[in-house]
N, C-alpha and C positions, 0 to 999 in steps of 0.2 A: 503494500499499500505506500505510494509516493506521497511525499508532503506536500499539500497544496499551497505554495507560498503564496498564489495570487489572491487567496481568499481572506477578504476583511471581515474579522468578526471583532469590532469595535477596539477596545484596549487589549485584547487578547491575541497574542502572536503565537500561531501554531509552531510547534517543535518537532514532534514526531508522533507516529501513529502508535497506539497503544491497545487497540482492540477494535473489533468490528462485530456488529450484530445484525438481527434481521432487517432492522429499520436504517440503521446508519453506521457511521464510523466515529470513533473515539480517538482524539488527538491531546498528547501532553502539550500544554500552552503555558504561556507566561503573560501574568498581566502586567500593565505598564509599570507598576510599583515593584515588580520582582516577584509577586506571589505566584506560586506556581498553581496550574489550575487543569482540570479535565474539560475538554470542548468536544460536544457531541453535535454532529450534523447528519442531516438526512442526505442521503446520496441523491444524485440527479434524477433517477429514475423513480425513487420513492417520492421524492418532492412534487412529481407531477400527480401524483395520486392523492385526492382529497382524504381518502382513509387513513393513509399514513400522516398526513399533516394534523389531521384530529388527533390521531393516537399521540403524535408529538407534542402537540399542545396540552393534551391531557396529562402527560408527564411533567410538563413545565407547571401546569397548575398544581398538580398534586405536590410536587416538590416545594413549591413556594408557600404552601399551607403549612410547612412543618419547620420546627425550630428546636432541635434537639442535638445535643453532643454526640449522640451515637447514631445519627443520621446525616449523610452528606450533604452539606449545604449547597443550595444553588445560589450562582452569585449575579448571572446576568443572563439575557436572551436577546435575539434580535433576528435579523434578516440579512443574509450576505448581501452587501453593496456590490457595485460593478466592478469587475477583475481590475487590477492595477495594470494598465496598459503600458505604463512607463518601464514596467519590469521586463527583464530580458528573459524571463521564465515563460514557458509554455503555459497557458491557461489549463487548469485541471478540468478535463473533460467530465469528470464525475460530478463537478460541483456546477450550481447555475446560480444566477442573480436571482434574489428573492428567497432563496433557500433557507429555511429556519435553522438556528443553531442555539444551543445554549451551554453556558460555562457553569461548572460546578466545582466544588472543593475536589482537589486532587489528594487522594489517600495514599500517603507512603506506608503501604502494608502488604500482608499477604492473605489470601484467602484463609478461611477457618480451616479448611480441610487440611493445609499445610500446617498451619500454626498449631493445630491441636494433637500433633502425632505424639507429643511427649507430656501431654497434660495429665494432671491428677485431678482427684474430685473438686478440690477448693477452685481449680482454674476452670473447669467445667461449669461449676455452679457462678462463678462471676461472670462467665462469658453469657449463660443463659439469662441470668438477671437483668444483665445489659440488654439483651436482645428483646427480651420480655418489656423491659421498660421503654424501649424505644418504640415498640409495637403498640404499647398502651398509649403512648402520645399520638402515633399517627392513627389509631382508630377512634381516639377521643376528637380528633379533627376530621373523621370520616375518611380516611384514607386507608385501602386495603392494598397490600402490596401484591399479593396473589403470585409472585414468583420468588418465594424465600427457597435459597439452596446455597450450598456452600460458597459457590463464586461470586454471590450477591452479598455476603457478609465479609468484611474485611478486618482483620485485626491490625491495629496500627502498628508500624514497626518499632520495636524496643519498648512497646509498652505493655501493660498487664492485659490478661485475657478479657478483662471487663471494658478496656479500651477499644471500641470497635467501630465501624461505620457501616450502616445498611445504605447499600446503593442499587442502582437500577430499577426505578419504579416505572418501567417501560409499558407494562399492562396493568398498571395500578387501576383502582375504580373507587370511586366515592360511593361509600356504603350508604344506602337509604338515601341516596341523592340520584346516582347515575342510572336510573331505572326508565329513562326516556325511550323512544323510538330508536334512536341509533344505538343504544346500550343493548336493546332487545335484539337489533339485528347482529351486534357483534356477538351477542352471547348464543347464537345459533350453532355455533361450533365451540371447540374446545381450545383454551389458552392454558399455557403452564409447561412445567417441565415434569415428564413421567413419574420420577422418583419422588416427587414432593408435592403431587397434586392430591387435593382432598376430593373425595367422591363427588361432592356437588360441583367441583370444578369439572370432572371428567364427564359428568353427565350433563354438562352445560346447563345448570340450574341456577341462573343469575339470582332468583328470588329466595334461594336458599343459603346464598353466600352472605358472609359477615366476618367478624373478627375471629370467629372459630374456625373459619376457613384458613387464616393465616396461622393459626395455632396449631391446626393440624399438620402444616407444613413445616411449622417449627418443631413439632414432634419427630418428623422425618429427618429434619437437619440435625437435630440434637442426638438422634439414635446414631447417625453416621459419626458425629464428634465423639460420641462415647464408645463405639464399636468398630469404628473404621469402614463400616460397610452399610448398606441401606437396610432399612427395616422391610422394605418391600423389593422382593428380588425375582428376576427372570430373565431370560435369554433375549428377551424382545420387549419392546414398549407395550405391545398387547398384553404380554403376561404379566408385566409390573402393573399395568392398570387393573387387570383382572385381581391382583394380589390387594389392591387398595379397595376395590369394591366389595371384595370377601373378607376382608378384615384379616388376612392370612399373613401373620407377621414372621419374620426370620427368629432364630433364637437370639435372646439377649446376652451377648458375650462382651461386656464393658472391658476396656483397654487398661483400666484402673480400678482400684479398690471403691466401690460404689457404696453408698449406705442403701440399706434393705429397700426402702421405698421408692428407689429411681425408676426401677423397671415399671411399677404399677402407675408411677406418676407419667411416664412416657405412655403407656398404654391408654391413660385416661385421655391425653391429648390426640391419641390416635383412634379414638373410637369412631366407627363407620357412620353412625348417625350423627348429623350435627348437633342435636340437642343433648347428646350425651357427653360432649367435650366440655371444657370449661368455655364459659361465654366471654369471658374478659382476660386480657392479659395480665391484668392485676390479679385475678384468682389463682391464675397458674403461678404466678411470681410468690403470691403469699403462701401457697402450698408447698412450692420449692424450699422456700426458707425454713418451713417447719419440718423439712425431711430429717435433719439432725436431732429433732426432739420426738418424732413419732415415726414408727414403721407402719407401713402401708400392706403388709402382707395379708391382712384379713379383707382387703377390699375385694369385692366380687364385681367384675366387669364383663357384662354380656358381651357377646361378640369379640372376646378377647382369649384365643387359645393359650394355653399355657406353653411353657418353653418345650417346642417340638411337637405340641399337641395338633389335635386334628383342626382343619379350619372350620369356619363358621359355616352355619347352614346357609347364609347368605352368599357361599361362593357362586361366581358368575357361571352360568352355563353358557350364554350366548357368545358368539364369536365377534368380539368388538373388531371392527374393520380398521386396524392400525397396524400398518407395515412396519417392520422393523427399522429402528433407526438409532442415531446416537442418544441415548436415553438421558444424557444430562443436558441436552439442548432444551432451549425455551420452544415450546410449540406455539407459533404466533398464527392466528387465523390469517392474516394478511400475507402471509409467505405463499410464493408461488408453489414451493415444493413442500407445503406444510404438511404435517401429521394430523389428521382429523380424526375425532372421535364424535360420531353422530349419537345424539340422544337415543335415537331408534334402535341403536346397536347395543343399548346397556341391558343388563339383566332386567327382567321383569321384576325380581324380588327386590332389587336396589331400587327401581322406580317406586315401589310399593312398601319403602321400609317405614313410612308413617302409619301404614295400616297394621303393621305386625304388632301385635298386643304385646309381644315380648319386649319391643323396642319403644313401646309408647310410654316410657315413663318420663317425669318431671325433668327439666332441665337441671332442676336443683340437685338432682341425686348426686351428680358428680361436680358440681358447680364449684365445690371447694372441699377437699377431702378433710380439711382441719376444721373449719368452722364457716358459718354463713357470711356474707359479705358484710362488713363492718364500717362505719363512718369514722375515719380517722380523727383523733382530737383537734387538729389543726389542718386548715386548708393548705398550709405551705407544704413544701417537698419534704419527704421523710429525711433526706440528706441533700445538702446543697450541690448542685450539679456542677461540675467545673466546665464552664464554658469556654469555647476556643476563642483565640484572638478574633477580632472584628474582622470580617470578611470584606473584601472590596466589592461590596453591594452595588449593583448597577441600577440606576433610576428606573430602567424598563420594568423592573420587577415591583416597583412601589404600588402599583394597582392592585397586585396579586397578593403581597405578602400581608399576613396578619400581624398587626403591631402589638408589641408587648403591652401588658396590662400596667397602668400607672396609677398609683394611689388606690384610693376608695378602699383602703384597709378597714376602716370601721365598717363600711357597708358590706364588704366581704365576709368579716368577721360574724355579723350579725344574721347573714344568709346562712353561713356555715352552721352556726350554732342552731338557728331553726331546722336544719337538716338533721342535725343530731339530735333534737329533742323529738322529731317526728320519729326518726329511728328508735331511738331509746323508749318513748312511750308507746310505740306501735299504734299511733292514732295520726290522722291528719292534721297538718298544720297548714295555715294560709299566711302569706305575706303579701301586702300590696306595695308594688314599687311605682313610684309616680315622680314626674318631673316635666320639664319643658321638652319640646322636641329637640332632638339633636344633642342633648347633654350626656348621653350614654347608658340610658336604662337598659337597652337591648344588649348592649356590649357587656354590662355586669352581668346579666342573666345568662348570656352566652358563656361568659367565664365560668360561672357556676356550673352550667351544663357540662362543659369541657372538662373542669376539673374533678367533677363527681364521676365521669364516665373514665377518667384516666386512673382514677385511684381504685375503680371498682366499687365506690361508695354508694352509688345511686345510679338508676336508669333514667336519663333525661327524655323527655317527650315534649317536644315544642308544638304548641297549637297557635296557629296564626289567625288573625281575623283583619279582613281590608275593609275598605270603602272605596270603591262599591266592593261587594262581597265576591269571592273567587270559589272555584270548586275545592281548593285546597283549604278552605277555612273550615274551622270548627273542630272539636274533640274527636267526633267520629272519622273524618278524614285523617286527623293525627294519627289515629290508632290504625287505620287502614294502611297508612304508609308504614307506620312501625312494624306491622306484621308483614310488610313487603308484599302487599296485594294490588299495589297500583299498577295500572297498565295491563292487568289480566281480564279475561272474560270471566263472566259471571261464575260459571261451573268451577275454573281455575281458582278463582278467588275463593269460593265457597270451600274448596277442599283445602287450600292452603289455611284459611282462616280457622275451620273446624279443627285441623291437626294442631294448630298453635294453641288453641283453647284447650284442645285435650292434654297438651303437655302442661297447662296451668291448672289441671285438675277437674275440669268441667265434664260432666257425663255425657253419654253419647247424644242424649236427646237433647240437652240444653245447649250443647257446643253448636249444633245446627240452628237452633232458634236465635242465639245470640249473634252467630256469625251472619246469618241472613239479615237480622234486625241492624247490625252495625253497617252492613254493605248499603241497605236501604237509607239508613241515617245520613250516611254519608253522601250518598247521592252520585258518587263519581263512577260507580260501576253500574251499568245499565242491566236491569234484571229482565229475564225472560218473562214472557206473558204469563205463565203458569206461577211466577213467585211473588204476583203482585200482592197477595195477603200476609206476606211472611215479615212485614215489619213489626217494630215494637207497637203497642197500644196505649197511647197516651205518654204525656210528658214524664209521669211517675216510673213507668217502666222504662223508657228510655234512661232516664237519670239513674236508676238502680242498676241497668244493665251496665252503663258506662262505669258505675262506680263498682260494680262486681268484677269487670274486666281489670280496670286500673288497680283495685284492691289485690286481685291475683297477682298481677305483675308485681306489686310492691311487696307482698309476701315472700317472694322469690328474691327481689333486691329492691331496697328503698327506691321509690320514685319521685323525681323532680318533674312536676307538672308545670310547664312554662305557658302561662296563657297571655299571649301578647295582644296588647290593645283591647283588654278583656271586655271592656263596656260596648264594643261594637256588636256584639252578638248576645242577644237576650237568653239564647238556649244555653250558653255557656255560663252566664250568670246564674241561670236556674240550677244548672248541675253544680256549681260552687256552693249555692245556697243548700242544695239537697247534702252534699257530701259534708259541709260543715255542720248541718243541723243532726247529721246522723254520725258525727264524729265519734261519740262515745260509745256507738254501736259497731264500728267499724275497726277491726283490728288489722290495720294496715299501715304502714309507714309512708306517707304521702306528703310531699312539700309541695303545696300549690302557689306558685310565684306569680302573681298577677302584675301586669305593667299597663298603666294608662299615663296618657299626656295629661297635664294640668287641665288645659282647655276642655277636654272632654269630661273630666270629672266635675268642672264647673256647669257643663250642660245638663247634666242630671245629678242634683246636689242629693236628692234623697236616695237614689241608688247608689251615690259614692258613700254616703253614710252607712248604708246598709253593709257595704263591702269592708268598710273599715271596721264595723262591729263584728264581723265573721272572721276577721283577721287577728291573729296572735300579734302581729306587729305591722307597722308602717314604716316604709323606707321613703325619704324624699331624696331623689338624686338632683343636685344642684350643679352649675358649672364648675369646673376644676378650678382649684386654688391657682394663683398666677404661676408659682413655681412649678407646681405639678403639671401644669398646661405646658409649659416651656420645656419641661423634661419629656413629655410625650412628643413634641415637635421635633426635639433632638434625636428621638428614637426613630423617626420617620427617616430622615437623611443626615448626613454629617454636615449641617447647616453652619455657615459663618455666624457668628454669635449675634451680630446686627440683625440678621435675617430672623433668627430665632425670636429676638426681642420684638420685632415689627409684627411678626405673624402672631405672636402671643397677645401682643395689644389689640391688633384688630380683630381676633376672633372671640376674646373676652370669655375663655374656658369653655367654649363649645367644642368638643372633640370633632363632630361631624364637618362642621365649617372648616376647620383647619385641615383636615384630611382632603377634603375636596379642593381647596384653593391649592394644596401641594400637588395633587394631581394635575391640577390645570396647568400650573407651572411647567410640569415635566412635559405634558403633552404639547405644549406651545414653544417649548424649547426655551422658556424664559429662565431656566436655572442650568447652569453648566458645573460639571466637577472636574477639578483637577485630578487626573489619574494618579499622579505621584504627589505623595505628600511627605511629611517629615520623615526621617530616618527612623527606623523601628529595630532594635536589637533583640534577638530571641536566641534562646538555645535549642538544639536539635536533642534527638534521644540519646547522643552520646557526649552530650556538654559542650558541642561546639557552638560558638556564637556565629549568628548570621545576621546581616543587616538587610532589611527589606523596608520598603517605602510604605508607610500607612496611607490608607486611601485619603485621597484628596478632600479638600473642604467643597462644599456646594455653595455657589454664590449666585445672586441674581442678576441676570443680564437685562438690563433696561433700567426705566425709571423707577427707583424702589418706593417712591410715593404712590405710584399707581400699582404697587404689588398685591395689596389686600383690597378685593371689591367689597362692596357693602351689601349686597344682595346675592343670596344663594341661588335663587331661581335664575338670575341672569348667568351665574357661573355655570349651572348645570345645562342651561340653554346652549352656551357657548361651547361646552364640551361636547354634547350630543351633536351640534353642527359639524364641529370639526371632525369627530369620528366618522361622520358620514361622507364628509367632503374627502377625507383623505383615502377612502376606498371606493368611491363611487360617484361619479360626476352627477349622477341622477340622485341627488341626496333626497328629494322631496318624497320618493316613494319610501324609502328607508325611515325618514322622519315620520311620516304619515302611518307606517307600520307600528313604529314605537308608540305613536300616540294612541293607536288602537289597542295595543298590548296595555298601556297605561289606563285606558277607558274600561278594560276589563277588571283591573283591580292590580294590586301590588304582586300577586302571585299569578303567573300566566300559565295556563295549560296550551301544550303545543296544538293539540287538535282544535280547539276553539279558536286559537289566533291564526292558524292556517286557514280555517274556515271563513273567518270575517276578512281576512285579507284578500281570500280569493273572490268573495263577493264585491270587493272593492276594486278587482282587477289588478291587484298588485301582487308580485312575486315577493315573498319575504327573502332578502338577501341572504344567500348561505353563510356568509361571514359574520353576519349582523349580531346574533347572539354571543358569538365567540369573541367578537371585538368588545362587546359590552362587558363581558366577563373579565378579559383581559385589563380592561381600563377600570376594573372596580366598580362599575356602575350596576352589574347585576352578579348573580350566583346562580349556579346549577341546582335544580331540585328535581324530584321524581316527577315524571310525565310534563316536564316544562322548566321554568326558570323563574326567578323572583327579582324584581328591583331591588338595588343594595339597600334602599330605604323608602318608606312610604312617601316622604317628602319630594323625591325625584318622580315618582308617578304622579304626585300632585303638580308638579312644575310641568311636565309634558302634557297634563290635560290643561294646564293654563295655556300653554303654547298654542294648543289646539284651539281653545277658546278665542284667545286674541286674534287668531287666523280665520275664526268664523267656522270652524270645521267640528267643533266637540259635539253638537247637536246631532250632525249627521253621523259621527262615531257611534253615538248612543244608538241611534236608529239601527245602524248595522249590526251592532252588538245584540239588540233586541230581536231582530230578525233572525241571526245566526243561531241564538238559544232555542227559538222556536223550531228551527229546522234540525238542530242537532240532538236534541233531548226528546224523549217520551213526553207526552202531555201529562203523565202521571207524576212526573219528577217534580216535587214540591219546591225544592231548592231552585231550580230551573225557573219555575213560573215566577218565583218571587224576585230572582234576579232581573228577569225580562220585564217585570214591571218597573222596577227601579230606573232600568235603562230608559223605558219609554217616558216615565217622569223626567229624567234628565234631559231627553231629547225634546222637550217642550210638548209632548203629547201625553198628557196624563190621562185623557179619557181611555186611550189604548192601553193604559196599565190597569184598568178595571177588571177585564176579564182573567189576565194572569193572576191578579190577586184574589179573585173569586175561585180559582183553580187551587190556589195555595191554601186558602181557607178551608176549601172542601177536604182536600187531602189532609189538613192537620185535623178536621173534625173526624174524618173517617179513621184515622189512627187515636182518636181519643184525646188530643191535645187541644183541649177546649181554650186554654190561656193563649195559645198561639194562633188560634182560629180568631179569637176575639182580636188581637194584634193586627192580623190581616185585615180584618173587616173594619177596624178604626183607621187603618191606613187607606182602605177604599173612601172612606169619608173626606180625608184629606186630598186625594187625588181628585174626588168630585168637585170639592171646594176650588182647588187649584184651576180646575177646568172651567169654573164658573157654571157647572150645571144648575140648572133651574132647580126651584124648590120642588117642583112636581115632575122631575124627571123621574122614568120607571126605576132608573138605577138606585135612586135615593130609597124609593119605596122597598125595592128587593133587598137592599143593604139593611133597612130597619127590620124587616121580618127575619132575615138571617142572623143579624146581630141579636135580636130577641132571643133566638133558640139559644145561641152561644151563652148569652147572659143567664139564661136559666139552666143550662148545664154548669154554669160557673157558680150557682148558688145565689142569684140576685133576680129573684121573681118580680120584685118591685119595678127594678129598670127594665125588665123583660116586657112586663105589662104595658108600659108608658111607650116603648117602641111599636108592640103590636098593634096597639090602639091606633097610633099614628099611621102605620102601614094600612090599617083597615080603613080609616077615614080616607086614604089616598084612593083605595080600590072603589069607593062609593061615588068617585067623581070621574072615573075612567072606565074604558071598555077596550074589548080586544083580547087576544090570547094572553098577551103578557100579564094583563090585568087579571084575568082570570087565574093564571098561575100564581100570582102574588096573593089573591083574594084566598085561594085553596091554601097557601102556606100560612096566611094569616088564621084563618080557621084552625088548622091543625095546631098552630101555635096557642090559641085560646083554649084547645082542648087539653095541651101541656099544662097550662096554668091551672085549669080546672082540677087536673089530677093531683098537682101538688097540694091542693086544699082538700083533697080526698072526694071531690064532688065528681063521683065517676058517671052519674048519668048525665050531668052537663057535659062532661067531656065527650061521651059517647055521642051525643046530639052534635057537638061542633065537628067530630071528626066525619061523622056520616055526611054532612053537609060539604066538607072537604072532599069527599070520595066523589060525590055526584059532580062537583066541578072538574076534578081531575079526569073523570070518565069522558067529559066533553072534550078535554084536551088530548085524549088518546095516548097518555104517557104511563105506559105499564110501571116503570120504575117508581114514579111519584104514587101511582095507584098502590103499590106493593107497601110502599113506606105508610101509607093511610090505613091499610089493611092491618098492618103490625101493631099501629096504635089502637084500632079498634078491638082487635083480638084481646090486647093487655087489658082494655077497660072491660070488656065483657068478663075476663077472668077475674077481676077484681070484684065483679058483681056476681060471682060464683055461677055465671052462666057457661060452664063449662064445655057443652057439646057445641054451642054457637061459637064460642071463641075458637074451638079446634077446627071448625070449619072455615072460619076466617083466616086462620094462620095457614090452613093447608092452601087455600087460593092464593095468599101471598106468597107462600113458597114458591110454587109453581110459575108465578110471573118473575119472582127474583132468578129462579133457575134458567127460565127462558132468555133474561136479560145478562146471563152470565156472572151474576152476583151470588157465588156460591157461599161466600162466608156469611152473608145476610141471610141466606136461605137456611143455612144450619141454626141460626139463632131462631129461625121459625120452628125447625125440628125441635129445639129445645123447649119453646112455647108449648107446642104440642105435647111433649112429653108431661110436661107440669099438668096439662089439662087432664091427661089419662092418669095422673097420679092423683089429682083431686076425685076422679070417678071410680078410683079404686083398682084400675086396670093395671096391676103392678107388672105382670109380665110383658104387657105392650110397652111399659116405662121403661123396663130392663132391656128390651131389645133396642129401643130407640136410643137409650143411654150408651150402650155399648158401641152402636154404630157411631154416634157422636164422638165418642173417645176415639176410635179409629180416624175419623176425619180431623178432629183436632191435633192428633199426633202427626198425621200426614200433612197438614198446613202449618203445623208448628204454632198453634193457637192456644197459648197458655190459658187465657181468660176462659175460652170455651172448654177446655180440658179440666179447668177447675170446676165450672158448672156441673160438667159430667159427674165427676166424683162426688160433689156434694149432693147430687140427686141420688147416686147410689147410696150415700149415708142416709138420706132420708127414707129409702127404700128398707135399708137394714135396720133403722129405728122403729118404723112401722112393723116389722117382721120380730122385734124385740132381740135382734142379734146386735147387741151393744158394743162387743169387741169390734165387729166388722163396721158398723157405724163410725166409731172413733176412728178406725183406720182410714175410712173413705174421707172423712171430713178433715183429718190430718193432711192427706193428699190434696184436698182441694185447697187448704189454707197455704200449703208450700207452693201450689201453681198461682195462686192469686197474689200471695206475697213476691214471687218472683217478678211478676210484671207490674208491681206497684198498685194493684187494685185494692179499692176500699174494702171490697167483698172477703178479702182475708179475715177481717175481724168478724164477720158473721160467720164464717167457717169455725173459728175459735169459739163463739157463742154455742154453736151446734154441738162442738166437742163437750161443752158443759151440760147440754141437754142430755147427750147420751151417757154421761157419767152419772146423771140423775136416775136414769133408767136402769143403769148397772148398779146403782147405790155405792158409787165411789166418791164419797163425800171430800176427800182431800183433793180430787181432781176437781170437783165443783168449785171449791173455795180457791184454789190456786187459780183456775181460768177466769173465775169472776172477777177476782181482786184485780187482775190485769185489764180485764175488759173494762172495767169501770172507767180507767183512765182512755184507753184506745178508744172506746165508743165515742167520747167526747172528742177525741183528736179527728176522728174519721167523719165527724158529723152525723154520727147516729145517737146522738144524746137522749132521743125519744124511747130509745130501747133500753135505757138504764132501769126503768121500773121492773122489767123482765129479770134484769140481773140481780135486783134488790130482792125479788121473789125468790130467785134460785138459792141467793145466801141463807134467805130466813128458812128455806125448808131443809138446807144443809146444818143450820144452826139447831133447828128443832131435832133432827136426826140424831144430832151429837149430844143432845141434852143441854145445850147452850141457851139458857133463858134470855139473858142479856142480849145475846146476838139475835133470837128470835124476834123480840120485841123491837129492837133498833131496825131491823131490816124489813121487818112487815110495815111497820110504819113508814119507811122510806118508799116501799113499793105502792102503798096506797095513795101516799102524796103524788108519786109520780104519775099513778093512774089518773088522778083528778087533773093533773097539770097537761099531760100529753094525750094526744088523740090517738096516737099509733096503736094500730092493733094487728095481731095476727094470730093464726090458729095455734101457734106455740104457746101463746099467753094463757089460755084457758087449759091447755095440756099440762103447762107447768103446775097450776093450781090443782088440777085433778090428781097429779102424781103426789104433790104435797099433802092433800086430804088423806090420801090412802096411806102416806107414811106416817101421819100423826095418829092415825088410827092404829097402826101397828104398833107406835111407840106409847099409846095409851094416853093421848091428848085429844079427847073427844071436842072440847071447846075450839082448839085450833083446827081441827078437821072440819067442823062446822064453819068456821070463818073462811077457810080456803074454799069449801064448797059453795057458799054463797057468793065469793068472788068469781068462781068459776062459771056459775050461772050468769053473773052480771056481765062478764067478759063474752061470753056466747051470745047473749042479747045485743050487745053493742055491735058485735061482728055482723049479726043479721039485720 
């Protein structure tokens, strides 16, 4: 390989070739200051291929994220300038103008394979600890190496085994970020080196890859270091990959005296299923440190044959299509002569490892052989890392590099202590972090998330909220991303989610219900038509399910739940309210960290006060102190001190502003760096002094008085325009494409962006997102990308507004959402409405808001339904709709129904009467439809008052109107109401006939879930008529259907009805069992009916004469009934307690409770057949106990209750 002397790589002079790989060539180079470096260039052929250029940029981006002494540091990157035509040298034909290059730290050392030949156990341990520490840092910053092997880990010359450098991130990937379309395409075939590839890499399963993937490769590498040969052996790549998939390991024969537990520790890293390995490098590191304190011989590892034992039953049988090749070479998909492992060639047993019951254990089983993850006492490093001298960092890297964290010591201490308290108390804790925009709130929480991940102390989950809202927003979407289900089809996502929930301990039924519900709630994965009824029912069920999933994750490892801009989503606030109110009943270490801008807190003072009350502590993030701010600026680039002072004064402690100004300077070429600074004397590993030149200072080129602009918006506008101008003369398309992205929200979904740009007739420039990322204006994320800051998206929308384009952008976004998503998608409908409002067409928002409200009502979230309906009022007002517009009347009656469901009958009646008055002055089909809805609402109001005859008359009038409209679905709704009122009037046969007709209409309309409710009503009619076998037959059918449709509410109703059957038959034990099952189902979905099931348990205990159960249940019920809005049932509880006291001979208890029961009967009108049954049972018991007076009193009460029922 010749030395390309004509190649200009900025301040780096190429000296000699030192290596070549699949993508390019590596040269030893010297920086202008004398520092040696390694420069990697794409060859001419590779540079022409966009796939290679993308991979090269990915490596640069990955390296720029990292800052660790055990990871080779990147110095600079750029593109080759024109060849030096004045040189007498012949230009290098392998290189070309515009070819990318990057320079990184030159590591003077040897590969670990060579260095480790004479190592002993302490050397091995120091090396392994250093490697794990480096991986912990990379994983915390979401970088997976994916090609760990001896040649990519160097031990520095003359240094200790722990002084290493991890190199070659050529096939690195961003964990839980790089799951976009390009990543999916890249993942269709296999990358890696056969001896060191994890099974999920071999099978090209990107959604199964994570830190555990690198830890598997670490186990392979360390086995080689310990034994001198690989753990998985074979004469060809095919045989080696078979060994990985089967878990077939070579005998462990270390070259040094090793502690007893080393083999077990390595086998832990080499478990075939990903969930059986350590999930964090910190877990493996902690266990390795404990090896000298504890032996691991008693560990039982499935799929781990003992020395020389038989291979696992997962041994591959299929013939993987892998030809023999050099097994230590990296297999890169982009190689022309690559070795390929297609997923279809993998053994069936391996593809189905998650379904194998033997392997479906929790990840926790081997997550730490010594102890569960713990939160260190301090957030600081366990030991001070010895940083290397400052590198000659190029200014091109400034936009990509992650700046060090400066100050905020008190805030960091407070957050870390909150995490320790949550972990120590095993209870949720909440913290509110607020401040002005750009002061560093998100950076502070990002630090906490990264540090918690790196130490293994906690699992960070970031939840975003945008204005306008985006598909990635909300807790459900964040969990879908965490489970790595983004970008999957429904069936794949369901399989993946159910598998993960199974690892968390969910049973086979509930994992399917919660998986489907979570995907529905996120709205990012389109369900098939037959999955429409699988969502959660009501906000309570949603919040309970989300809390259940987060709690299960936290019981495995504490969770830091970062809710960014929390006030922007009422559903997230509802979840926080639920989690904090249930904190005493939730045994899970969850630290909820909420961020909010001060101006948004001021907009909703009542909600802000509620959040503060929920939080254990509140942190206000203010601008950085003057000296701290100056120190942050010094960390950016080696500025001249006068420039530091000027920038610190101009940005007044706002880190965001300072960073954006420096990036603008770099892009405009307004700053220049002297490549050669002052002499720097350093000693090498043998004690020889060497003189090098320190990196030169960065100075401002131009008028220093104009260096700091006053307006961040103008600054961003200038940067965007320059970015587009530099790469494409037609910058308008690129600018408007970015404006459209900002119109969609801070987080941008690739599919949506492509669709809306296509509608506008613009082709999104292929380079655009990459350039935004390189400039620090954007960051990649699953299925898309995100603007670096919400204020940047606001600035782009402002640019569009000033140019008169913003309303048109919103119109395009609204049309795109309508075409891209199913009409049942509630979140898409809500987003579409907001875009129509911003487009200046508020009336167009009415219909999507109606759909969103209907979807919310259909899943029982009446609070959200009401919020959508109130938003309808706002859009009608904004549109100037007349007072007699039909939309207002429709909104009144729909809102009235929502208010009644929300427990506000008076407000409901006011709106119902207003809508009814409107119908008296209007005619036509729409007026008839609204009048029918009004009459049905009057029926509902009469029902709440117990006036069932009046309710029946109202609903019959509504039916007649609906029949004229020929709307079977509306008619079925009226029939269900009529059947219910007939049932209340004890007209069971007529009620059954009405329910049967309604069921037929609903089935014909495809509303199977509603039809099942009719079946349940029919079963109750048969029950009241004493046809118990019919009841049992229908109930068993309902239970089958409920399980098939994952309808917990209906399943609970079925078990409750079976309990009633058992109680009638005197089978008290079976009744208790069925009621317990019903309570469990209803409790899981947050239904208030769970308390009724507990009451039924008490009734069955009366029949069984189990007085301790009666008292236990009733004492709890007394409080729970009031909490759930069933206070009118308290007299029945008092009567139960009175009977239990009489049975136990507790005279004081009898008098106290019977008096409370009598007072309650006089106060409340609520009556059921259970009431006289309780009195009848009590009279019989008092006769048995020899209390005739009490028996007489209860008999008279029974007679009174029967009369009132009739």
